N, C-alpha and C positions, 0 to 999 in steps of 0.2 A: 458318784453318780449312779442312779438306778436306771437300768436300761429301759424299764417300762415307762419312764418319763423322758426318755431321750429320743432324739430324731436321727435314726440311722436307716434310711431307705435302701436296703440291700437288694441286689439283683441276682436271680438264679442263673442267668445266662450272660455270656459275654456280649457287650454291645457290638453291633455290626460294624460300626465306624472305628472301633478300637483295633489298632494293629500290634502294639507292643504290650508286654506284660504289665508294666506299670499303669498304662492307660486302662486296660481291661480291669485290673484289680482295684484301682482307685474308684472306678465307676461301680463295680460290683459290690465293693465294701461300703458304699454309700458315703464316700469322702468328697467327691466332686460331682458336679453336673454341668453339662455344656449349655451355655447360653446361645452362643453363635460360634462360627469358625474361629478356633484358637483362643476363645474366651470362656472361662469357667467360673462357676460359683463354688466357693469352698463351703462344704457342709460341716457340721460340728466336728466330726472326727478328723476330717482333712485339715480344718483350721487349727485344731489342737496340735497336730503334728507340725504344721507350718510354724505355729507360735513357739513350739519347743526348739525347733531349729533356729529360729530368729533369736530366742533367748540365749542359746549357747553362743551364737555369733556376737550378740550384743555384749555379753560378758567378756569375751576374748578381745573385742575391740576396745572396750573400756580399760581392760587390764593392760593393753598395749599403749594406752595414752591417747587414743582417738576420742573425739568429742562428738556426741550425737546431735544432729540437727534434722530438720525435715524441710525439704525444698518443694516448690510447686511442681505438679505434674505437667501443667501447661506452661510452655516456655515461649518467649517472644522470638520471632524469626530474626530480628536484628542482631541478637547475640550470635546466632549460628552463622549469619552473614559475615560477622567480624572474623570468624575463624575459617570462613569459606567452606564450611561443612554443609551449608544449606542445600547446595547442589550436589556436593560430593557424596553425601550419605545415601542418596538414591531414594527409591520408592518405599523403603522400609520406614522412612520418616513420614509420619502421618501429619501432613500440613493442613491447617485450618485458617480461616479468617474470622475476625470478630466483626461487629456491626459497623465499625469504622474502616473496614477493608484492610486492616493491618494483619500481617502474617504472624501466625503462631504455629506451634507444633505440640504434639503429645510427646513428652520426654522419653527417648529410648535410653538415655544416659544423661549425666548432668555436669560435664566438664565446663561448658560455657557458663552455666548458672552459678556454679560454685566459684569459678574464677572471677566472675563479675562481682559476687559477694565479697570476696577477699580483697580485690583491688580497691574496693571502696572503704575498707576497714583497716587493712594492714598498711602501715606507713614506715615502720622502723624494723631493723634487724632484731631489735629487742622483743618483738612480737612473734618471732619465728624460732623454732619450727611450729607448725600447727597441722593437725590432721582432723578433718571433719568427715563424718560418715552419716549415712541414713539407711533406713530399711523402708523401702517404698515400692509402690506399684510402677512398673515401666510399661511402655507400649512400643512394639516394633511391628510394622505391618508386613509380616512374613509373607512371601509369595506362596509358600506351601506350608501353612501351619499344620502340624501333624503330631502324632504321638502324645496327645494329651498335654500334660505339664512339661514334657520334654522339649517341645518346640511350639509354644503358644505365641499368640500376639500380645496378650497381656500377661504379665508375670511379676512376681515379687522378687526384688533384688536388694542385696546389701551393697552399697557402693560407698567408697571412701576416697578422699583426695588429700594428699599431703603437699605442703608448701614449705620449702627450705631455702636458706640463704646461699648455700654452696653445694658442690657435688658431694662432699663428704657427708653433709647432713642428709642429702637426698638418698645416698646409699644406705645410711643408717635407718631412715624411714622405710625404705624398701625392705630391708632385712627384718625390721620389726614387724611389718605386715606379713612377710613370708612366714616368720615364726608363729605369728598369731593364727594364720591360716592353718598351719601344720597342727597346732594345738587344738584348734576348733574341729578339724576333721577327725582327729584322734578321739575327741569327746563325742563326736557324732556316731562313732562306732562303724565307720566305713573304711574299706580297703581302698587306698588312694595312692596316687603318685604325682609328684610335681614334675612337670616337663617343660623344656624350652618351647616357646611358641611364637607365632607371628602376632604382631600387635593389631593388624587389621585396621578397621575404620577408626579405632580409638587413637591410633598413632603412637609415637614413641619409638625408642630404639632398643628396648630390651623388655622382655616379659616372660612370665612363667604361667602355664595353665595348671590347675589342680584337677586331676582326672580321677573319677571314681571308676575302679576297674570292674568291668562287666562284659560278658560275652556279647551282649546286645548293644554295646556302645557304638556310636556313629563314627568315632574317631579311632584311627590306628596310631599306635605309639611305637616308636623304635627305642629299644632299651638295651643297654650294654649288659652282657651276661656277667661281667665282673662287678660285684657290688662295690669294690674299692674305687672304681671309675666313677660310677654314679650318673653316667650319661643317660638321659631320657629326653625324647623330643617328639612333638607332634610331627607327622609326616610333612606338613606344610613348612615346618621350620628346620627339620633335620638336615644338617649339612652333609654334603658328600665331598670328600677331599679329592683334589686332582690326582689322578694316577701318577705314580712315579715314572720318571723317564723324561727325556728331552722332547722339546717341541718338534713335531714332524711336519709343520706347515710348509717348510721349504725343502723337505726331503724329495729325492728323485721319484718321479711318478710318470708312467706312460702318458702319451698325449690323450686329451679328452676325447671321448668317442660317444656319439649318440646312437642308441640302439632302439629298435622298434619293440614295444611291449604292449601289444593290442589288448585292450580290455582289462588291464591290471591296475586297479585303483588302490588296493591296500598293500601293506607291507608283506602280508602273507602271500598275496597273489604275485607280487613282483619277485619275491625271493624264490617262489616255486618255479616261476617262468625262467629266471636267470640262473637257477640252481646255485644260489648263494645263501648264506646265513643272515638273519636279521641284523647281526652286529656289524655286517659289512656295508650296511645301507644307512643313509642319513634321511631322517624325516624332517620335512620343512613345514612348519606350522605357521599360518598367517593370522595376524591379529590387527584389530583396530584399537590403537592405544590413544585415547583422547583425540580421535580424529586423524591420527597419523598411521600410515601403513608400516607395520613392522613384522619381522619374521624371527622365529626361534628354531634352531637346529639341535636335534638330539639324535643319538644313535637309534637305529630301527627297533631295537629290543628294549628301549628305555621309554619312560613316561615323562613328559614335560611337567614340571612343577610350576603351575601358573602363578602361584603366590610369589615364588622366587623371581619369576620373570617380571611381574608387576612391580615388585620392590626394586628390581634393577632399573627399570624404566622410570620409576618414581611418578607413575601416572595415576590418575584418579579412576579411570574406567578402562578396563581391558576386556575385549570380547572377540571371539573367533570371527574371522572374516566370513561374510556371507558369499553365496555363489557368484553374485555379480562382482563383488570385490576381488574374489579369486581370479575370475576371468580378466578383470582389468589389470591386475598386478602381474599375472603370469602369461596371459594370452592363451590359456588352456583351461579345460574343464577341471573340476575338483579331482584331485588324486594324482596330479602330475607336476606339482610345485617343486622347485629346486632352487638352490642358491645362485646359480649362474645366470646373470642377466635379469635377476628378479627386480621388479620395479617397486621397491619399498624404500622408506626413509631410514630404516635401521635394520641391520642383519646381525643377529646375536647367536652365538653357538655355545653349547655346553663345553666346559673345559676338557672333558674327556675326548672331544673330537680333535683337539690339537696334538694329541699323542699318537696319532696314526694318520695315514694318507691312503690314496687309491680307493676312494669311496664310490658307491653307487647312489644316485639321487635322481629326482624328477628332472625332466629336460625343459619344463615350462612350454611344453607342446603336447598336443593330444596323442595318447598312445605311444609315448616315448620317454626314455630315461637316458641318463648319461653314465658312462663308466670311466674309471680312472680319474675321478675328481680329486683335485688338490685344492684345499680351502685357501692355502696361501697363494697359489698361482691363479686359480680360476674364479674366486669369489672375493668380495670385499666385506669381511667380517669386522663389525664395529668393535666387538669385544667378546672375549671368551670368559665365561663365568659359570658358577655352579647353578645349573638350571633344571636339573632332573630330580625326580622323586627317588629317595633312598630305597634300596631293596634289601631283603633279608640276607643276601649274599655279600653285601657291602660290609667293609670293616667299620668298626666304631670310629667316628670322626675324631674322637678325643684320645683314645688309647690304642686303636688299631685292632682290638680284639673282636670276637664275634658278637653279633647283636641278635635280638629276638623281636618279633612283632607281637603286640597284644592290643586288646580293644579297651577303650575307655570312654567315659562320658564327661565332657567338660562341665564342671560345676563352679569353678573359680578361676580368676585371672588377675594377675598383678602386673602392672606396667610401670616402667620408667618413662614418663612423658617428657622429661627435660623441659625445654623452653617452648614447645609447640603451641601451647595455649597462652602462656603468660606473655610471649612475644607478640602474638596476634592481637591480644586484648590489652597489652600494656599493663600487666600486673607487676608493678614495681615496688621497691622499698629503698630506703636510704641505709647504706651500710655504715660500718664503724667510722668511716672517713667522710660521711655525709654525701657520698656519691650514689646516684641512682642505679639500681641493679634489678635485673629480672628475677622473679621467683622461679625456683626449680620445682617442678611438680611430679607427683606420682599418682597413680590411679589404681584402685583395688576393688574388684567386684566379685560377688558370690551370688549365684542363682539360688535363692532361698526355696522357692517352689520347685525348682529342678532337683534340689537335693532330696526332697520328699520322694519324687518319682525315682531318682537314682537309687535311693535306699531300697526300694522295692525291686528294681531291676537287678540289684546285686543279691537280694535276699528274698527268695520266694520258693514255694513248692506248688504242687498241684492243688493244694487246699487254699492257698492265698498268700498274701505277703507275710514276711516275718520281720518286724521292725526291731532295730536295736533298742534296748531299754531306754536309752537317753532321749530318743525322739519318738517313741511310740505314742499314739494318741492317749492310750492308757497303758500303764506299765503292767497291770494285773487285771485279769478277767476272773471274777468270782462267780461261779455257776451254782445255783441251787437247784437240785433235782427233786426236791420234795414239795411239789406244788400243792399236794393234798395233805401234807404232813406238817402240822403247825410247829412241831418240835424242830424239824429241819429248817423251816422258814425262820423261826426265831433265832436259831444258832447261826444261820447264814447272815442274818441281819446284825447279829452281835459281832461276828467276824468282820463284816463290812465296816462297822463303826470302829472296831479295833485297828484295822488297817489304815483307815483315814486318820486315826489318832497317831499312828506311827509315821505319818507323812507320806504314805504310799498312794500313788495315783491309781485308783481302782475303779473299775466299772462293774457294778453288781447286776448280774442278769437275774432279775427277780420275776421275769415274765412267766405266765402260765402257758408254757410251750413244752413240747416233747423234748427229751434229752438230746435226740439226734439234731434237732433244729438248733439247740443251744451250742452243741459241740461244733457244728458246721459254721455257725455265725462267729464263734470265738476264733476259730481258725481263719476265717475269711477276713476278719478285722485286723489280724496280724499282731495281736498282743503277745509279747514274748513270754509271759508267765500266765498259767491258768491254774486256778484252784477250784476243785470240784467237791461239793458236799452233798451226799445222799443219805438215805435212811440207814443203809448198812454201815457206811462210814461213821455216822453219828453214834450208832450203837457200839462200834468197835473203838470209838474214841480217836478216829483219824480223819484227815482230809487229804484227798489226792492232789498232788502238785505235778504239773506237767511243764517241761521245758519245751516251748514251741519250736525252737530251732532244731533240737536233737530228737524230739519226741520222747525223751526219757521221762518216765513217771516215778514219783517218789511219794511215800506216805509220811505226812507230817502229823505229829500228835496234837490233838486239840488241847490237852493239858500241857501248858508250856508252849503254846502255839507261837507267840511273839518271838521268842528266842530261836525256835526251829525255823520259822519263816525267814527271819533276818539272816541266818546262816545260809539257807538255800538261795535266797535272793542275792547275797553277796557272790556266791558261786556262779550264778547266772551272769551277773555283770562282768565278773572276771573272765568268763568264757568268751565274752564279746570284746575283750581287751579294754574294758572300762573300769573305772574306779568308783 
């Protein structure tokens, strides 16, 4: 492609609305343009990168035995009501009505649609297993769309769904997708990690997230330092083992005592007033769980993991109690809640709390706390469970060794769905004995557009993005610096055709522009390889080759260019860990 005939509207300055690196550079490099909040048009360069990512994913899905289909974006509400997700999914589900006043939605995911498809077609165990996938636009009405392609409302996703006759088959399907994802991300040229994760609104009992490692990532990952262990988990999922030692709920403890703590609403204020450490205090956190009043207890220096708490309760909606609810359940203003006499339907405590006694907590009275609290004696705890967020000082939950925290961007997720959707929608088949059985499902998603943004978050400098060669809009940028020199122009055009003949994806900058403009644009567009031909180089019989990632420059001979370029190109791919 000749740049003079291409559409690349670059920007000199960062857009005011752009917050993260990928958003800024995708806009500046002329790859995307905003239509409205969280919805973007893909311009030619951005679309090329998107299609290259999709191409790699398609190849790996096909290689793993998945079969491509394309399902509608608009879905009937009746299907979502079958699985009871119509209300559960919340406001992210954009609901619409047709002219007959029937409920529809813009698909954020396709579990219901694909299950409906399969239940109407699959009747026998002989037709299983099957894995159907698509690459399609999704829509989720995010409350705070931001960061460009990182968290938009409309996005491109690869989603796949497996159907098996038994657990062994479902496990094999899950592993096949896990391995396909691993191979795909290796081919994308990204540094990544597969981590244990919560299944969220999709459901299921087991899942892994694929995280692109980047300092700008929204997610924090707990990783065991021992590579032999292999533990890695999103903080939402990371397990915290119960401390060693006997239960102390029935241990001897002085009588409960109420003390005045005027104006102390926070852990820090209470601890300073009573001259105690935060680990001696219990935080009581109040929630509305599907309309029920519940409370969670954690140590004063710990953070409640709301995902763990929600999963323990098996509720659809979990939200912090408002001021009116706090007063109704405690009889006190915010900041003085405690487990003694609390008017809730369920009281749950982190299992760390059962290993000690003699606690300080709120007294459910204004400006008051209690001392010498025994959970076994003074409170009615429904259950002790793992409820807190893991911390860097915690041991690895699998091997007991030290852990580290790192940042990542979620770009893929694989789920074991089990019977969640097949049971709700009666997706059945006849087994070898002619008995009706439910299909066992798996779900496997990758954010195609998010991968493009993540690649930039992981690979960039002050000049622009640096795309891995496998997903760069163009692999090579060929720059002609001889706008007034017909010999340079002719040779550059010859090299352009030669590169195309070699199967190289090349963008030829044949514009009548200053060299500085061409250099800046080549860097801004993120192409991993640059070839620069000028008058001096032509006379010397060489062309300058630049590795965009390292900045290293090399002179390639014009005589025997094809072989020299092929060797240099191979070295560039190898440096990215690509073949």
